[in-house]
N, CA, C and O atoms as a Maestro MAE file, in Angstrom:
{
 s_m_m2io_version
 :::
 2.0.0
}

f_m_ct {
 s_m_title
 :::
 protein
 m_atom[304] {
  # First column is atom index #
  i_m_mmod_type
  r_m_x_coord
  r_m_y_coord
  r_m_z_coord
  i_m_residue_number
  s_m_chain_name
  s_m_pdb_residue_name
  s_m_pdb_atom_name
  i_m_atomic_number
  :::
  1 25 0.909 -0.727 0.298 1 A "UNK " " N  " 7
  2 3 -0.116 0.093 -0.084 1 A "UNK " " CA " 6
  3 2 0.413 1.396 0.108 1 A "UNK " " C  " 6
  4 15 1.143 1.689 1.054 1 A "UNK " " O  " 8
  5 25 0.057 2.164 -0.763 2 A "UNK " " N  " 7
  6 3 1.292 3.535 -1.112 2 A "UNK " " CA " 6
  7 2 1.161 4.079 0.430 2 A "UNK " " C  " 6
  8 15 0.128 4.040 1.098 2 A "UNK " " O  " 8
  9 25 2.785 4.739 0.968 3 A "UNK " " N  " 7
  10 3 2.187 5.702 2.073 3 A "UNK " " CA " 6
  11 2 1.360 6.900 1.592 3 A "UNK " " C  " 6
  12 15 1.276 7.386 0.464 3 A "UNK " " O  " 8
  13 25 0.574 7.368 3.133 4 A "UNK " " N  " 7
  14 3 0.224 8.785 2.790 4 A "UNK " " CA " 6
  15 2 1.398 10.324 2.429 4 A "UNK " " C  " 6
  16 15 2.513 10.506 2.918 4 A "UNK " " O  " 8
  17 25 0.875 10.955 1.735 5 A "UNK " " N  " 7
  18 3 1.259 12.135 2.726 5 A "UNK " " CA " 6
  19 2 0.984 13.769 1.593 5 A "UNK " " C  " 6
  20 15 -0.153 14.224 1.465 5 A "UNK " " O  " 8
  21 25 2.187 14.418 0.912 6 A "UNK " " N  " 7
  22 3 1.305 15.269 0.079 6 A "UNK " " CA " 6
  23 2 1.109 14.773 -1.447 6 A "UNK " " C  " 6
  24 15 1.942 14.363 -2.255 6 A "UNK " " O  " 8
  25 25 -0.738 15.013 -1.589 7 A "UNK " " N  " 7
  26 3 -1.288 13.608 -3.132 7 A "UNK " " CA " 6
  27 2 -0.741 14.392 -4.104 7 A "UNK " " C  " 6
  28 15 -0.732 15.610 -4.284 7 A "UNK " " O  " 8
  29 25 -0.207 13.303 -4.800 8 A "UNK " " N  " 7
  30 3 0.318 14.250 -6.014 8 A "UNK " " CA " 6
  31 2 -0.366 14.845 -6.513 8 A "UNK " " C  " 6
  32 15 -1.504 14.404 -6.353 8 A "UNK " " O  " 8
  33 25 -0.298 16.406 -7.587 9 A "UNK " " N  " 7
  34 3 -0.862 16.935 -9.094 9 A "UNK " " CA " 6
  35 2 -1.817 15.930 -9.359 9 A "UNK " " C  " 6
  36 15 -3.038 15.812 -9.253 9 A "UNK " " O  " 8
  37 25 -0.462 14.957 -9.899 10 A "UNK " " N  " 7
  38 3 -1.376 14.299 -10.981 10 A "UNK " " CA " 6
  39 2 -2.380 13.396 -10.825 10 A "UNK " " C  " 6
  40 15 -3.107 12.909 -11.691 10 A "UNK " " O  " 8
  41 25 -2.357 13.156 -9.313 11 A "UNK " " N  " 7
  42 3 -3.347 12.347 -9.257 11 A "UNK " " CA " 6
  43 2 -4.907 12.797 -8.792 11 A "UNK " " C  " 6
  44 15 -6.016 12.269 -8.722 11 A "UNK " " O  " 8
  45 25 -4.388 13.899 -8.561 12 A "UNK " " N  " 7
  46 3 -5.997 15.035 -8.071 12 A "UNK " " CA " 6
  47 2 -6.583 15.163 -9.832 12 A "UNK " " C  " 6
  48 15 -7.693 14.850 -10.263 12 A "UNK " " O  " 8
  49 25 -5.238 15.808 -10.696 13 A "UNK " " N  " 7
  50 3 -6.012 15.625 -11.002 13 A "UNK " " CA " 6
  51 2 -6.791 14.355 -12.338 13 A "UNK " " C  " 6
  52 15 -7.687 14.789 -13.062 13 A "UNK " " O  " 8
  53 25 -6.473 13.357 -12.446 14 A "UNK " " N  " 7
  54 3 -6.991 12.263 -13.170 14 A "UNK " " CA " 6
  55 2 -8.197 12.069 -12.660 14 A "UNK " " C  " 6
  56 15 -9.189 12.153 -13.385 14 A "UNK " " O  " 8
  57 25 -8.291 11.777 -11.320 15 A "UNK " " N  " 7
  58 3 -9.930 12.100 -10.041 15 A "UNK " " CA " 6
  59 2 -10.858 13.046 -10.685 15 A "UNK " " C  " 6
  60 15 -12.043 12.823 -10.438 15 A "UNK " " O  " 8
  61 25 -10.531 14.326 -11.665 16 A "UNK " " N  " 7
  62 3 -11.831 14.462 -11.953 16 A "UNK " " CA " 6
  63 2 -12.303 14.381 -13.134 16 A "UNK " " C  " 6
  64 15 -13.080 15.242 -13.548 16 A "UNK " " O  " 8
  65 25 -11.958 13.440 -13.810 17 A "UNK " " N  " 7
  66 3 -12.526 12.317 -14.955 17 A "UNK " " CA " 6
  67 2 -13.636 11.268 -14.074 17 A "UNK " " C  " 6
  68 15 -13.696 10.482 -13.128 17 A "UNK " " O  " 8
  69 25 -14.280 11.782 -14.945 18 A "UNK " " N  " 7
  70 3 -15.484 10.538 -13.280 18 A "UNK " " CA " 6
  71 2 -15.050 8.456 -13.925 18 A "UNK " " C  " 6
  72 15 -15.301 7.434 -13.287 18 A "UNK " " O  " 8
  73 25 -14.079 8.619 -15.938 19 A "UNK " " N  " 7
  74 3 -14.259 7.849 -16.321 19 A "UNK " " CA " 6
  75 2 -12.724 6.925 -15.597 19 A "UNK " " C  " 6
  76 15 -12.537 5.709 -15.568 19 A "UNK " " O  " 8
  77 25 -11.919 7.928 -15.136 20 A "UNK " " N  " 7
  78 3 -10.251 6.663 -15.029 20 A "UNK " " CA " 6
  79 2 -10.503 6.078 -13.584 20 A "UNK " " C  " 6
  80 15 -10.012 6.523 -12.547 20 A "UNK " " O  " 8
  81 25 -11.129 5.289 -13.670 21 A "UNK " " N  " 7
  82 3 -11.049 3.740 -12.673 21 A "UNK " " CA " 6
  83 2 -10.024 3.407 -11.623 21 A "UNK " " C  " 6
  84 15 -10.230 2.932 -10.506 21 A "UNK " " O  " 8
  85 25 -8.558 3.834 -12.341 22 A "UNK " " N  " 7
  86 3 -7.065 3.284 -12.299 22 A "UNK " " CA " 6
  87 2 -6.900 4.792 -10.924 22 A "UNK " " C  " 6
  88 15 -6.470 4.530 -9.801 22 A "UNK " " O  " 8
  89 25 -7.221 5.904 -11.226 23 A "UNK " " N  " 7
  90 3 -7.074 6.965 -10.570 23 A "UNK " " CA " 6
  91 2 -7.831 6.780 -9.470 23 A "UNK " " C  " 6
  92 15 -7.120 6.857 -8.469 23 A "UNK " " O  " 8
  93 25 -9.164 6.531 -9.170 24 A "UNK " " N  " 7
  94 3 -10.463 6.238 -7.867 24 A "UNK " " CA " 6
  95 2 -9.507 5.227 -7.623 24 A "UNK " " C  " 6
  96 15 -9.220 5.479 -6.453 24 A "UNK " " O  " 8
  97 25 -8.975 4.470 -7.873 25 A "UNK " " N  " 7
  98 3 -8.710 2.558 -6.954 25 A "UNK " " CA " 6
  99 2 -7.551 2.954 -6.281 25 A "UNK " " C  " 6
  100 15 -7.484 2.546 -5.121 25 A "UNK " " O  " 8
  101 25 -6.231 3.920 -6.850 26 A "UNK " " N  " 7
  102 3 -5.490 4.252 -6.380 26 A "UNK " " CA " 6
  103 2 -5.980 5.465 -5.064 26 A "UNK " " C  " 6
  104 15 -5.876 5.260 -3.855 26 A "UNK " " O  " 8
  105 25 -6.260 6.118 -5.406 27 A "UNK " " N  " 7
  106 3 -6.999 7.100 -4.555 27 A "UNK " " CA " 6
  107 2 -7.096 5.892 -3.304 27 A "UNK " " C  " 6
  108 15 -6.196 5.600 -2.516 27 A "UNK " " O  " 8
  109 25 -8.284 5.379 -3.375 28 A "UNK " " N  " 7
  110 3 -8.515 4.302 -2.613 28 A "UNK " " CA " 6
  111 2 -7.598 3.712 -1.519 28 A "UNK " " C  " 6
  112 15 -7.160 3.976 -0.400 28 A "UNK " " O  " 8
  113 25 -7.563 2.899 -2.341 29 A "UNK " " N  " 7
  114 3 -5.439 2.416 -1.935 29 A "UNK " " CA " 6
  115 2 -5.346 3.449 -0.947 29 A "UNK " " C  " 6
  116 15 -5.760 3.262 0.197 29 A "UNK " " O  " 8
  117 25 -4.732 4.726 -1.384 30 A "UNK " " N  " 7
  118 3 -3.794 5.461 -0.158 30 A "UNK " " CA " 6
  119 2 -5.272 5.985 1.252 30 A "UNK " " C  " 6
  120 15 -5.158 6.531 2.350 30 A "UNK " " O  " 8
  121 25 -5.881 5.735 0.875 31 A "UNK " " N  " 7
  122 3 -6.910 6.702 1.575 31 A "UNK " " CA " 6
  123 2 -7.692 6.208 2.837 31 A "UNK " " C  " 6
  124 15 -7.773 6.490 4.033 31 A "UNK " " O  " 8
  125 25 -8.357 5.103 1.719 32 A "UNK " " N  " 7
  126 3 -9.309 4.398 2.386 32 A "UNK " " CA " 6
  127 2 -9.120 3.791 3.684 32 A "UNK " " C  " 6
  128 15 -9.756 3.942 4.727 32 A "UNK " " O  " 8
  129 25 -8.251 3.170 3.445 33 A "UNK " " N  " 7
  130 3 -7.421 2.626 4.931 33 A "UNK " " CA " 6
  131 2 -7.342 4.056 5.857 33 A "UNK " " C  " 6
  132 15 -8.232 3.992 6.705 33 A "UNK " " O  " 8
  133 25 -6.577 5.312 5.971 34 A "UNK " " N  " 7
  134 3 -6.032 5.680 6.891 34 A "UNK " " CA " 6
  135 2 -7.229 7.231 7.398 34 A "UNK " " C  " 6
  136 15 -7.037 8.123 8.225 34 A "UNK " " O  " 8
  137 25 -8.438 6.965 6.451 35 A "UNK " " N  " 7
  138 3 -10.092 7.464 6.931 35 A "UNK " " CA " 6
  139 2 -10.722 6.317 7.647 35 A "UNK " " C  " 6
  140 15 -11.778 6.387 8.275 35 A "UNK " " O  " 8
  141 25 -10.023 5.312 7.506 36 A "UNK " " N  " 7
  142 3 -11.201 4.180 8.113 36 A "UNK " " CA " 6
  143 2 -10.635 4.152 9.558 36 A "UNK " " C  " 6
  144 15 -11.407 4.332 10.499 36 A "UNK " " O  " 8
  145 25 -8.938 3.871 9.824 37 A "UNK " " N  " 7
  146 3 -7.830 3.732 11.255 37 A "UNK " " CA " 6
  147 2 -8.632 5.770 12.285 37 A "UNK " " C  " 6
  148 15 -9.026 5.981 13.432 37 A "UNK " " O  " 8
  149 25 -8.501 6.598 11.180 38 A "UNK " " N  " 7
  150 3 -9.493 7.775 12.205 38 A "UNK " " CA " 6
  151 2 -10.583 7.756 12.768 38 A "UNK " " C  " 6
  152 15 -11.017 8.390 13.729 38 A "UNK " " O  " 8
  153 25 -11.104 6.833 11.988 39 A "UNK " " N  " 7
  154 3 -12.485 6.900 12.182 39 A "UNK " " CA " 6
  155 2 -12.674 5.884 13.610 39 A "UNK " " C  " 6
  156 15 -13.137 6.365 14.644 39 A "UNK " " O  " 8
  157 25 -12.304 4.600 13.527 40 A "UNK " " N  " 7
  158 3 -11.884 3.866 14.259 40 A "UNK " " CA " 6
  159 2 -10.493 3.859 15.236 40 A "UNK " " C  " 6
  160 15 -9.818 2.847 15.422 40 A "UNK " " O  " 8
  161 25 -10.176 5.318 15.878 41 A "UNK " " N  " 7
  162 3 -9.663 5.612 15.957 41 A "UNK " " CA " 6
  163 2 -10.114 6.914 17.768 41 A "UNK " " C  " 6
  164 15 -9.825 7.108 18.949 41 A "UNK " " O  " 8
  165 25 -11.006 7.389 16.577 42 A "UNK " " N  " 7
  166 3 -12.383 8.188 17.440 42 A "UNK " " CA " 6
  167 2 -13.211 7.109 18.592 42 A "UNK " " C  " 6
  168 15 -14.094 7.578 19.310 42 A "UNK " " O  " 8
  169 25 -12.911 5.973 18.657 43 A "UNK " " N  " 7
  170 3 -14.011 5.163 18.734 43 A "UNK " " CA " 6
  171 2 -15.385 5.121 17.985 43 A "UNK " " C  " 6
  172 15 -16.452 5.058 18.596 43 A "UNK " " O  " 8
  173 25 -15.293 5.159 16.686 44 A "UNK " " N  " 7
  174 3 -16.226 4.246 16.370 44 A "UNK " " CA " 6
  175 2 -16.981 2.558 16.713 44 A "UNK " " C  " 6
  176 15 -16.400 1.786 17.476 44 A "UNK " " O  " 8
  177 25 -17.778 2.328 16.306 45 A "UNK " " N  " 7
  178 3 -17.462 0.886 16.378 45 A "UNK " " CA " 6
  179 2 -17.287 0.793 14.619 45 A "UNK " " C  " 6
  180 15 -17.780 1.530 13.764 45 A "UNK " " O  " 8
  181 25 -16.503 -0.258 14.483 46 A "UNK " " N  " 7
  182 3 -16.465 -1.210 12.542 46 A "UNK " " CA " 6
  183 2 -17.516 -0.661 11.280 46 A "UNK " " C  " 6
  184 15 -17.152 -0.357 10.144 46 A "UNK " " O  " 8
  185 25 -18.533 -0.636 11.669 47 A "UNK " " N  " 7
  186 3 -19.502 -0.564 10.772 47 A "UNK " " CA " 6
  187 2 -19.847 1.327 10.499 47 A "UNK " " C  " 6
  188 15 -19.777 1.814 9.370 47 A "UNK " " O  " 8
  189 25 -20.179 2.104 11.656 48 A "UNK " " N  " 7
  190 3 -19.728 3.151 11.361 48 A "UNK " " CA " 6
  191 2 -19.187 3.888 11.231 48 A "UNK " " C  " 6
  192 15 -19.636 5.027 11.101 48 A "UNK " " O  " 8
  193 25 -17.307 3.429 11.190 49 A "UNK " " N  " 7
  194 3 -15.940 3.824 10.904 49 A "UNK " " CA " 6
  195 2 -16.358 3.713 9.251 49 A "UNK " " C  " 6
  196 15 -16.492 4.696 8.523 49 A "UNK " " O  " 8
  197 25 -16.538 2.248 8.808 50 A "UNK " " N  " 7
  198 3 -16.500 2.082 7.087 50 A "UNK " " CA " 6
  199 2 -18.098 2.773 6.692 50 A "UNK " " C  " 6
  200 15 -18.448 2.944 5.524 50 A "UNK " " O  " 8
  201 25 -18.931 3.110 7.836 51 A "UNK " " N  " 7
  202 3 -20.345 4.410 6.542 51 A "UNK " " CA " 6
  203 2 -19.273 5.836 6.406 51 A "UNK " " C  " 6
  204 15 -19.512 6.534 5.420 51 A "UNK " " O  " 8
  205 25 -18.478 6.162 7.037 52 A "UNK " " N  " 7
  206 3 -17.862 7.895 7.622 52 A "UNK " " CA " 6
  207 2 -16.501 7.766 6.187 52 A "UNK " " C  " 6
  208 15 -16.069 8.558 5.350 52 A "UNK " " O  " 8
  209 25 -16.265 6.542 6.489 53 A "UNK " " N  " 7
  210 3 -15.451 6.690 5.559 53 A "UNK " " CA " 6
  211 2 -15.312 6.519 3.781 53 A "UNK " " C  " 6
  212 15 -14.468 6.735 2.911 53 A "UNK " " O  " 8
  213 25 -17.410 5.727 3.943 54 A "UNK " " N  " 7
  214 3 -17.389 6.167 2.356 54 A "UNK " " CA " 6
  215 2 -18.096 6.923 2.250 54 A "UNK " " C  " 6
  216 15 -18.721 6.640 1.228 54 A "UNK " " O  " 8
  217 25 -18.673 8.273 2.881 55 A "UNK " " N  " 7
  218 3 -18.758 9.578 3.117 55 A "UNK " " CA " 6
  219 2 -18.142 10.768 1.994 55 A "UNK " " C  " 6
  220 15 -18.301 11.515 1.029 55 A "UNK " " O  " 8
  221 25 -16.991 9.984 3.475 56 A "UNK " " N  " 7
  222 3 -15.877 10.682 3.003 56 A "UNK " " CA " 6
  223 2 -15.015 11.024 1.709 56 A "UNK " " C  " 6
  224 15 -14.302 11.934 1.284 56 A "UNK " " O  " 8
  225 25 -15.595 9.498 1.243 57 A "UNK " " N  " 7
  226 3 -15.189 9.548 -0.193 57 A "UNK " " CA " 6
  227 2 -15.819 9.420 -1.749 57 A "UNK " " C  " 6
  228 15 -15.332 9.108 -2.836 57 A "UNK " " O  " 8
  229 25 -16.876 9.740 -1.385 58 A "UNK " " N  " 7
  230 3 -18.371 9.870 -1.566 58 A "UNK " " CA " 6
  231 2 -17.856 11.977 -1.620 58 A "UNK " " C  " 6
  232 15 -17.986 12.522 -2.716 58 A "UNK " " O  " 8
  233 25 -17.455 12.660 -0.676 59 A "UNK " " N  " 7
  234 3 -17.556 14.088 -0.946 59 A "UNK " " CA " 6
  235 2 -16.583 14.484 -1.354 59 A "UNK " " C  " 6
  236 15 -16.244 15.666 -1.417 59 A "UNK " " O  " 8
  237 25 -15.933 13.460 -1.723 60 A "UNK " " N  " 7
  238 3 -13.952 14.040 -2.597 60 A "UNK " " CA " 6
  239 2 -14.657 13.906 -3.906 60 A "UNK " " C  " 6
  240 15 -14.653 14.859 -4.686 60 A "UNK " " O  " 8
  241 25 -15.342 12.643 -4.240 61 A "UNK " " N  " 7
  242 3 -15.373 12.141 -5.825 61 A "UNK " " CA " 6
  243 2 -16.334 13.498 -6.108 61 A "UNK " " C  " 6
  244 15 -16.290 14.127 -7.166 61 A "UNK " " O  " 8
  245 25 -17.523 13.956 -4.565 62 A "UNK " " N  " 7
  246 3 -17.978 14.805 -5.597 62 A "UNK " " CA " 6
  247 2 -17.863 16.043 -5.449 62 A "UNK " " C  " 6
  248 15 -18.755 16.676 -6.014 62 A "UNK " " O  " 8
  249 25 -16.582 17.066 -4.528 63 A "UNK " " N  " 7
  250 3 -16.148 18.106 -4.586 63 A "UNK " " CA " 6
  251 2 -14.839 17.988 -5.569 63 A "UNK " " C  " 6
  252 15 -14.264 19.074 -5.638 63 A "UNK " " O  " 8
  253 25 -14.239 16.990 -6.320 64 A "UNK " " N  " 7
  254 3 -12.884 16.957 -6.749 64 A "UNK " " CA " 6
  255 2 -13.696 17.420 -8.407 64 A "UNK " " C  " 6
  256 15 -13.811 16.298 -8.899 64 A "UNK " " O  " 8
  257 25 -14.235 18.334 -9.375 65 A "UNK " " N  " 7
  258 3 -14.126 18.595 -9.747 65 A "UNK " " CA " 6
  259 2 -13.797 19.952 -9.583 65 A "UNK " " C  " 6
  260 15 -13.278 20.490 -10.561 65 A "UNK " " O  " 8
  261 25 -14.073 20.984 -8.050 66 A "UNK " " N  " 7
  262 3 -13.457 22.490 -7.859 66 A "UNK " " CA " 6
  263 2 -12.486 22.342 -7.337 66 A "UNK " " C  " 6
  264 15 -12.489 22.865 -6.222 66 A "UNK " " O  " 8
  265 25 -11.398 21.756 -7.652 67 A "UNK " " N  " 7
  266 3 -10.214 21.447 -6.788 67 A "UNK " " CA " 6
  267 2 -9.407 22.153 -7.530 67 A "UNK " " C  " 6
  268 15 -9.250 21.689 -8.659 67 A "UNK " " O  " 8
  269 25 -8.808 23.169 -7.275 68 A "UNK " " N  " 7
  270 3 -7.686 24.097 -7.831 68 A "UNK " " CA " 6
  271 2 -6.786 23.847 -7.557 68 A "UNK " " C  " 6
  272 15 -6.999 23.557 -6.380 68 A "UNK " " O  " 8
  273 25 -5.642 23.675 -7.731 69 A "UNK " " N  " 7
  274 3 -4.133 23.618 -7.203 69 A "UNK " " CA " 6
  275 2 -4.070 24.713 -6.631 69 A "UNK " " C  " 6
  276 15 -3.930 24.778 -5.409 69 A "UNK " " O  " 8
  277 25 -4.204 26.278 -7.767 70 A "UNK " " N  " 7
  278 3 -4.628 27.782 -7.039 70 A "UNK " " CA " 6
  279 2 -4.789 27.627 -5.681 70 A "UNK " " C  " 6
  280 15 -4.076 27.929 -4.724 70 A "UNK " " O  " 8
  281 25 -6.025 27.020 -5.799 71 A "UNK " " N  " 7
  282 3 -6.546 27.771 -4.214 71 A "UNK " " CA " 6
  283 2 -6.101 26.932 -3.511 71 A "UNK " " C  " 6
  284 15 -6.820 26.612 -2.564 71 A "UNK " " O  " 8
  285 25 -5.050 26.378 -3.626 72 A "UNK " " N  " 7
  286 3 -4.817 25.973 -1.180 72 A "UNK " " CA " 6
  287 2 -3.952 27.225 -1.420 72 A "UNK " " C  " 6
  288 15 -3.188 27.184 -0.455 72 A "UNK " " O  " 8
  289 25 -3.600 28.392 -2.191 73 A "UNK " " N  " 7
  290 3 -2.451 29.255 -2.106 73 A "UNK " " CA " 6
  291 2 -3.168 30.594 -1.618 73 A "UNK " " C  " 6
  292 15 -2.696 31.579 -1.051 73 A "UNK " " O  " 8
  293 25 -4.682 30.249 -2.099 74 A "UNK " " N  " 7
  294 3 -5.228 31.220 -1.812 74 A "UNK " " CA " 6
  295 2 -5.169 32.108 -0.941 74 A "UNK " " C  " 6
  296 15 -4.430 31.471 -0.190 74 A "UNK " " O  " 8
  297 25 -5.339 33.107 -0.379 75 A "UNK " " N  " 7
  298 3 -5.360 34.091 0.996 75 A "UNK " " CA " 6
  299 2 -7.168 33.881 1.284 75 A "UNK " " C  " 6
  300 15 -7.809 34.259 0.304 75 A "UNK " " O  " 8
  301 25 -7.774 33.514 2.088 76 A "UNK " " N  " 7
  302 3 -8.957 33.737 2.895 76 A "UNK " " CA " 6
  303 2 -9.654 35.682 2.793 76 A "UNK " " C  " 6
  304 15 -10.654 36.014 3.429 76 A "UNK " " O  " 8
  :::
 }
 m_bond[303] {
  # First column is bond index #
  i_m_from
  i_m_to
  i_m_order
  :::
  1 1 2 1
  2 2 3 1
  3 3 4 2
  4 3 5 1
  5 5 6 1
  6 6 7 1
  7 7 8 2
  8 7 9 1
  9 9 10 1
  10 10 11 1
  11 11 12 2
  12 11 13 1
  13 13 14 1
  14 14 15 1
  15 15 16 2
  16 15 17 1
  17 17 18 1
  18 18 19 1
  19 19 20 2
  20 19 21 1
  21 21 22 1
  22 22 23 1
  23 23 24 2
  24 23 25 1
  25 25 26 1
  26 26 27 1
  27 27 28 2
  28 27 29 1
  29 29 30 1
  30 30 31 1
  31 31 32 2
  32 31 33 1
  33 33 34 1
  34 34 35 1
  35 35 36 2
  36 35 37 1
  37 37 38 1
  38 38 39 1
  39 39 40 2
  40 39 41 1
  41 41 42 1
  42 42 43 1
  43 43 44 2
  44 43 45 1
  45 45 46 1
  46 46 47 1
  47 47 48 2
  48 47 49 1
  49 49 50 1
  50 50 51 1
  51 51 52 2
  52 51 53 1
  53 53 54 1
  54 54 55 1
  55 55 56 2
  56 55 57 1
  57 57 58 1
  58 58 59 1
  59 59 60 2
  60 59 61 1
  61 61 62 1
  62 62 63 1
  63 63 64 2
  64 63 65 1
  65 65 66 1
  66 66 67 1
  67 67 68 2
  68 67 69 1
  69 69 70 1
  70 70 71 1
  71 71 72 2
  72 71 73 1
  73 73 74 1
  74 74 75 1
  75 75 76 2
  76 75 77 1
  77 77 78 1
  78 78 79 1
  79 79 80 2
  80 79 81 1
  81 81 82 1
  82 82 83 1
  83 83 84 2
  84 83 85 1
  85 85 86 1
  86 86 87 1
  87 87 88 2
  88 87 89 1
  89 89 90 1
  90 90 91 1
  91 91 92 2
  92 91 93 1
  93 93 94 1
  94 94 95 1
  95 95 96 2
  96 95 97 1
  97 97 98 1
  98 98 99 1
  99 99 100 2
  100 99 101 1
  101 101 102 1
  102 102 103 1
  103 103 104 2
  104 103 105 1
  105 105 106 1
  106 106 107 1
  107 107 108 2
  108 107 109 1
  109 109 110 1
  110 110 111 1
  111 111 112 2
  112 111 113 1
  113 113 114 1
  114 114 115 1
  115 115 116 2
  116 115 117 1
  117 117 118 1
  118 118 119 1
  119 119 120 2
  120 119 121 1
  121 121 122 1
  122 122 123 1
  123 123 124 2
  124 123 125 1
  125 125 126 1
  126 126 127 1
  127 127 128 2
  128 127 129 1
  129 129 130 1
  130 130 131 1
  131 131 132 2
  132 131 133 1
  133 133 134 1
  134 134 135 1
  135 135 136 2
  136 135 137 1
  137 137 138 1
  138 138 139 1
  139 139 140 2
  140 139 141 1
  141 141 142 1
  142 142 143 1
  143 143 144 2
  144 143 145 1
  145 145 146 1
  146 146 147 1
  147 147 148 2
  148 147 149 1
  149 149 150 1
  150 150 151 1
  151 151 152 2
  152 151 153 1
  153 153 154 1
  154 154 155 1
  155 155 156 2
  156 155 157 1
  157 157 158 1
  158 158 159 1
  159 159 160 2
  160 159 161 1
  161 161 162 1
  162 162 163 1
  163 163 164 2
  164 163 165 1
  165 165 166 1
  166 166 167 1
  167 167 168 2
  168 167 169 1
  169 169 170 1
  170 170 171 1
  171 171 172 2
  172 171 173 1
  173 173 174 1
  174 174 175 1
  175 175 176 2
  176 175 177 1
  177 177 178 1
  178 178 179 1
  179 179 180 2
  180 179 181 1
  181 181 182 1
  182 182 183 1
  183 183 184 2
  184 183 185 1
  185 185 186 1
  186 186 187 1
  187 187 188 2
  188 187 189 1
  189 189 190 1
  190 190 191 1
  191 191 192 2
  192 191 193 1
  193 193 194 1
  194 194 195 1
  195 195 196 2
  196 195 197 1
  197 197 198 1
  198 198 199 1
  199 199 200 2
  200 199 201 1
  201 201 202 1
  202 202 203 1
  203 203 204 2
  204 203 205 1
  205 205 206 1
  206 206 207 1
  207 207 208 2
  208 207 209 1
  209 209 210 1
  210 210 211 1
  211 211 212 2
  212 211 213 1
  213 213 214 1
  214 214 215 1
  215 215 216 2
  216 215 217 1
  217 217 218 1
  218 218 219 1
  219 219 220 2
  220 219 221 1
  221 221 222 1
  222 222 223 1
  223 223 224 2
  224 223 225 1
  225 225 226 1
  226 226 227 1
  227 227 228 2
  228 227 229 1
  229 229 230 1
  230 230 231 1
  231 231 232 2
  232 231 233 1
  233 233 234 1
  234 234 235 1
  235 235 236 2
  236 235 237 1
  237 237 238 1
  238 238 239 1
  239 239 240 2
  240 239 241 1
  241 241 242 1
  242 242 243 1
  243 243 244 2
  244 243 245 1
  245 245 246 1
  246 246 247 1
  247 247 248 2
  248 247 249 1
  249 249 250 1
  250 250 251 1
  251 251 252 2
  252 251 253 1
  253 253 254 1
  254 254 255 1
  255 255 256 2
  256 255 257 1
  257 257 258 1
  258 258 259 1
  259 259 260 2
  260 259 261 1
  261 261 262 1
  262 262 263 1
  263 263 264 2
  264 263 265 1
  265 265 266 1
  266 266 267 1
  267 267 268 2
  268 267 269 1
  269 269 270 1
  270 270 271 1
  271 271 272 2
  272 271 273 1
  273 273 274 1
  274 274 275 1
  275 275 276 2
  276 275 277 1
  277 277 278 1
  278 278 279 1
  279 279 280 2
  280 279 281 1
  281 281 282 1
  282 282 283 1
  283 283 284 2
  284 283 285 1
  285 285 286 1
  286 286 287 1
  287 287 288 2
  288 287 289 1
  289 289 290 1
  290 290 291 1
  291 291 292 2
  292 291 293 1
  293 293 294 1
  294 294 295 1
  295 295 296 2
  296 295 297 1
  297 297 298 1
  298 298 299 1
  299 299 300 2
  300 299 301 1
  301 301 302 1
  302 302 303 1
  303 303 304 2
  :::
 }
}
């Protein structure tokens, strides 16, 4: 499993294409276990942690089209 760290810009760009299954598989392989562990560590039981993990990935899926690299450095 790849180690989490700074997500590659190239992966984020590929995620914007809903037909790019390999990008979503890679993203999920990196972040699904991490989100699940965080949910379990916060005290959720297995089924609730799975639900939270799924909701997080769905949220990313719904928002990735709005992602812009320059937005990361924008001043609020």
